[in-house]
C-alpha positions as CSV (number, residue, x, y, z in Angstrom):
1,M,149.7,115.8,161.4
2,T,150.8,118.9,164.1
3,T,149.1,117.4,166.9
4,Q,151.0,114.0,166.2
5,A,154.2,115.8,166.1
6,A,153.5,117.4,169.2
7,A,153.0,114.2,171.2
8,V,156.1,112.4,169.8
9,E,157.6,116.2,170.8
10,S,156.0,115.5,174.2
11,D,157.0,112.2,174.8
12,T,160.8,113.1,174.4
13,H,160.7,115.2,176.6
14,R,159.1,113.4,179.1
15,G,161.6,110.3,178.8
16,R,164.4,113.0,178.9
17,L,162.9,113.8,182.5
18,E,162.0,110.6,183.7
19,S,166.0,109.4,182.6
20,E,168.0,109.4,186.1
21,P,171.7,109.5,185.9
22,V,174.0,107.1,187.0
23,T,174.8,107.0,190.4
24,L,176.9,104.7,192.9
25,P,173.8,103.1,194.3
26,R,171.7,102.3,191.5
27,A,175.4,100.6,189.9
28,V,175.1,98.3,193.1
29,R,171.7,97.5,193.2
30,S,172.5,96.6,189.5
31,E,175.4,94.5,190.1
32,W,173.6,92.6,193.0
33,I,170.9,91.7,190.6
34,K,173.1,90.1,188.1
35,F,175.1,88.3,191.5
36,K,172.2,87.1,193.0
37,T,170.8,85.9,189.2
38,L,174.1,83.7,189.0
39,R,173.5,80.0,190.0
40,S,177.4,79.7,190.6
41,S,177.5,82.6,192.5
42,W,175.1,80.7,195.1
43,A,176.7,77.0,194.5
44,L,180.4,78.2,195.3
45,L,178.9,80.4,198.3
46,G,177.4,77.8,200.0
47,G,179.8,74.9,199.4
48,A,182.3,77.5,201.0
49,A,179.8,77.8,204.0
50,C,179.0,73.8,203.8
51,G,182.4,72.6,203.5
52,M,183.7,75.0,206.8
53,V,181.0,73.3,209.1
54,A,181.5,69.9,207.8
55,I,185.5,70.2,207.6
56,A,185.5,71.7,211.6
57,L,182.9,68.7,212.5
58,I,185.0,66.1,210.7
59,V,188.4,67.4,212.7
60,A,186.5,67.7,216.0
61,Y,185.3,63.9,215.5
62,N,188.8,63.0,214.6
63,T,191.1,64.7,217.5
64,R,188.0,64.4,220.2
65,H,190.5,61.6,222.3
66,L,194.3,63.0,222.5
67,T,196.5,60.6,221.3
68,A,200.0,60.3,220.2
69,N,199.2,60.1,216.6
70,L,197.5,63.6,216.5
71,Q,199.4,66.7,214.6
72,L,200.2,69.9,215.9
73,D,197.6,71.9,213.7
74,D,195.4,69.6,214.9
75,L,195.3,70.9,218.8
76,A,195.8,74.5,218.2
77,K,193.1,77.2,218.6
78,S,192.7,77.2,215.1
79,S,192.4,73.5,214.4
80,T,188.6,73.1,213.6
81,L,188.6,76.0,211.3
82,Q,191.0,74.1,208.4
83,G,188.1,74.2,206.1
84,Y,189.2,77.7,204.7
85,H,191.6,75.8,202.7
86,L,188.6,75.0,200.8
87,G,187.5,78.3,201.4
88,E,189.7,80.1,199.9
89,L,189.4,78.2,196.8
90,L,185.8,78.3,196.2
91,I,185.5,82.0,197.1
92,G,188.6,83.0,195.2
93,A,186.7,81.0,192.1
94,L,183.6,83.2,192.9
95,G,185.4,86.8,192.8
96,V,187.1,85.7,189.4
97,L,183.3,84.6,187.9
98,F,181.9,87.5,189.5
99,V,183.9,89.4,187.1
100,T,184.9,87.2,184.4
101,S,181.4,86.1,183.5
102,E,180.5,89.6,182.3
103,Y,183.9,89.4,179.6
104,S,183.0,86.1,178.7
105,T,179.5,86.9,177.4
106,G,179.9,90.2,176.2
107,M,177.7,91.8,178.4
108,I,180.7,93.6,179.8
109,R,180.2,96.0,177.0
110,S,176.7,97.0,177.9
111,T,177.8,97.3,181.7
112,L,180.4,100.2,180.6
113,A,177.9,101.6,177.8
114,A,175.3,102.1,180.6
115,V,178.2,103.6,183.0
116,P,180.7,105.3,180.8
117,T,183.4,106.8,183.5
118,R,183.5,102.5,184.1
119,T,185.0,103.1,187.8
120,P,182.0,102.5,189.5
121,V,181.1,99.4,188.0
122,L,184.3,97.8,190.1
123,W,183.3,99.7,193.4
124,A,179.4,98.5,193.1
125,K,180.9,94.9,191.9
126,L,183.8,95.5,195.0
127,A,180.4,96.2,197.1
128,V,178.2,93.7,196.6
129,F,181.0,91.5,196.6
130,V,182.6,92.2,200.4
131,S,179.1,92.1,201.9
132,V,177.5,89.5,200.8
133,V,180.9,86.8,201.2
134,A,181.8,88.9,204.5
135,A,177.9,88.1,206.0
136,V,177.6,84.8,205.1
137,M,181.7,83.5,205.6
138,I,181.8,85.5,209.1
139,P,178.8,83.8,211.0
140,V,179.7,80.6,209.6
141,S,183.5,80.6,210.6
142,V,181.8,81.3,213.8
143,M,179.2,78.7,213.5
144,A,181.8,76.1,212.3
145,F,184.2,77.1,215.3
146,A,181.5,76.4,218.3
147,S,179.6,73.2,216.4
148,A,183.1,71.6,216.5
149,Q,184.2,72.7,220.0
150,A,180.7,71.5,221.1
151,L,181.5,68.0,220.0
152,I,184.7,68.3,221.3
153,S,183.6,68.6,224.8
154,H,182.0,65.8,225.2
155,T,185.5,63.5,225.8
156,R,187.8,66.5,226.4
157,V,188.3,69.6,227.2
158,G,188.6,72.4,223.6
159,Y,188.2,76.2,223.5
160,S,185.9,78.8,223.7
161,L,185.7,82.5,222.2
162,G,186.3,83.8,225.0
163,D,189.5,82.6,225.4
164,P,192.4,84.7,224.1
165,G,192.6,85.3,220.7
166,V,190.0,82.6,219.4
167,L,188.0,85.4,218.7
168,R,190.1,86.9,216.7
169,L,190.9,83.8,214.9
170,V,187.8,82.9,214.1
171,I,185.9,86.7,212.4
172,G,189.7,86.8,211.3
173,T,188.9,83.4,209.3
174,G,185.6,85.1,207.7
175,I,187.4,88.1,206.8
176,Y,190.7,86.7,205.5
177,L,187.8,84.8,203.1
178,T,186.7,88.2,202.1
179,L,189.8,89.3,201.3
180,V,191.4,86.5,199.3
181,G,187.9,86.7,197.3
182,V,188.4,90.6,196.6
183,I,192.1,89.6,195.6
184,A,190.9,87.0,192.8
185,A,188.1,89.3,191.7
186,A,191.1,92.0,191.1
187,I,192.8,89.7,189.4
188,G,189.9,89.3,186.9
189,W,189.6,92.7,186.4
190,L,193.5,92.4,185.3
191,I,193.2,89.2,183.2
192,R,189.7,89.2,181.8
193,N,189.5,85.5,181.0
194,T,188.0,82.8,183.6
195,A,190.5,80.2,182.7
196,G,193.5,82.3,183.0
197,A,192.4,84.6,186.2
198,I,191.8,81.5,188.2
199,V,194.7,79.7,187.3
200,A,196.7,83.0,188.7
201,Y,195.0,83.2,191.7
202,I,195.6,79.6,192.8
203,A,199.6,80.3,191.9
204,V,199.5,83.7,193.9
205,I,197.7,82.5,196.8
206,L,199.0,78.4,196.7
207,V,201.4,77.7,194.5
208,I,204.4,80.6,194.8
209,P,204.6,80.4,198.5
210,G,204.9,76.5,198.2
211,I,207.7,77.7,196.0
212,L,209.5,80.0,197.8
213,E,209.4,77.8,200.8
214,G,210.3,74.2,199.4
215,L,213.2,76.1,197.1
216,L,214.9,78.8,199.4
217,G,214.6,77.5,202.8
218,N,214.6,80.1,205.6
219,W,215.1,83.2,203.3
220,G,212.3,81.7,200.8
221,R,209.7,81.2,203.7
222,H,210.8,85.0,204.9
223,M,209.6,86.2,201.7
224,A,206.3,83.6,201.2
225,E,205.1,85.5,204.4
226,F,204.8,88.9,202.8
227,L,202.2,87.2,200.4
228,P,198.6,87.4,200.7
229,S,198.0,83.7,201.9
230,R,201.2,83.7,204.2
231,A,200.2,87.2,205.4
232,G,196.5,86.3,206.1
233,E,197.1,83.2,208.1
234,S,198.8,85.2,210.6
235,F,195.6,86.5,211.8
236,S,193.5,83.8,210.9
237,T,195.1,80.7,212.2
238,T,197.4,79.5,215.5
239,F,199.9,77.2,213.4
240,V,201.5,78.0,210.1
241,E,203.6,74.8,208.3
242,G,207.2,76.0,208.5
243,G,207.7,78.2,211.2
244,P,206.8,81.9,212.6
245,N,205.1,84.4,211.0
246,L,203.7,88.0,210.8
247,K,202.1,89.0,213.9
248,P,198.5,89.3,213.5
249,W,197.7,92.5,213.1
250,T,201.2,93.1,211.2
251,G,199.5,90.4,208.7
252,L,196.5,92.1,208.0
253,A,197.9,95.1,207.0
254,V,200.5,93.3,204.6
255,M,197.6,91.4,203.1
256,S,195.0,94.7,203.0
257,L,198.1,96.3,201.2
258,W,197.6,93.7,198.8
259,V,194.0,94.1,198.4
260,I,194.6,97.8,197.6
261,G,197.8,97.6,195.4
262,L,195.6,94.9,193.5
263,L,192.7,97.1,193.3
264,A,194.5,99.9,192.1
265,I,196.0,98.3,189.1
266,A,192.6,97.0,188.2
267,I,191.2,100.4,188.3
268,V,193.8,101.8,185.7
269,Q,193.8,98.9,183.7
270,L,189.8,99.3,183.5
271,R,189.9,103.2,182.8
272,H,192.4,102.5,179.8
273,R,191.7,99.2,178.4
274,D,189.7,98.8,175.9
275,A,186.6,95.9,176.9
């Protein structure tokens, strides 16, 4: 009995010695496992990537000949990047699901029990999400632009990455999609319900700017310029329907402030609100 008790005590001490403290890198590794094992993650990311390239080629094919029927946005430097409209919906849904899926399954309780300080969970999810989305969507934006311009060049002169402002537009499209995904994830932390968070995201990105511009005239358009989507468009497109917008780097700064503000609110709520 003494020997058996000693063995049990030895195993207990060994387990204590082998236990590892919770660190941000380990939290990141845990969130990466969650991300890559969710089929919806790759479906939405792949849909956004394929949609960007497909829409770029469609726009290029339809605008390969200069005609009187072409719209101004079809002749802009950013014309072949119009697939970002689809991308912002899919990447936004991805950002929401990456957060709210744990709340819908109840897994968030286990996650927060393993990381009782809570905040590292948010930073870990953010690190995984930003790294993956940026690593995919920035190269995809370059691919979409280059392939579309190659198609256009067979019949008329198009644009190249070396033209003034073009590289900023192309890279900016990938950055914009990454940032709107972070905004969606922050909304997911705040609402904690998939359907509600997606509706709120669509309202912030698409509906509210349209309402302001449609109902309040010039004053509403100026207000809409400081909303995330319109601010982001100032550095990711060269044509904004409805008139002038913010300068490119001012727009990026405004959108970054939205991201920081929403994440700050999400952190406060995560710390003080029960799962």
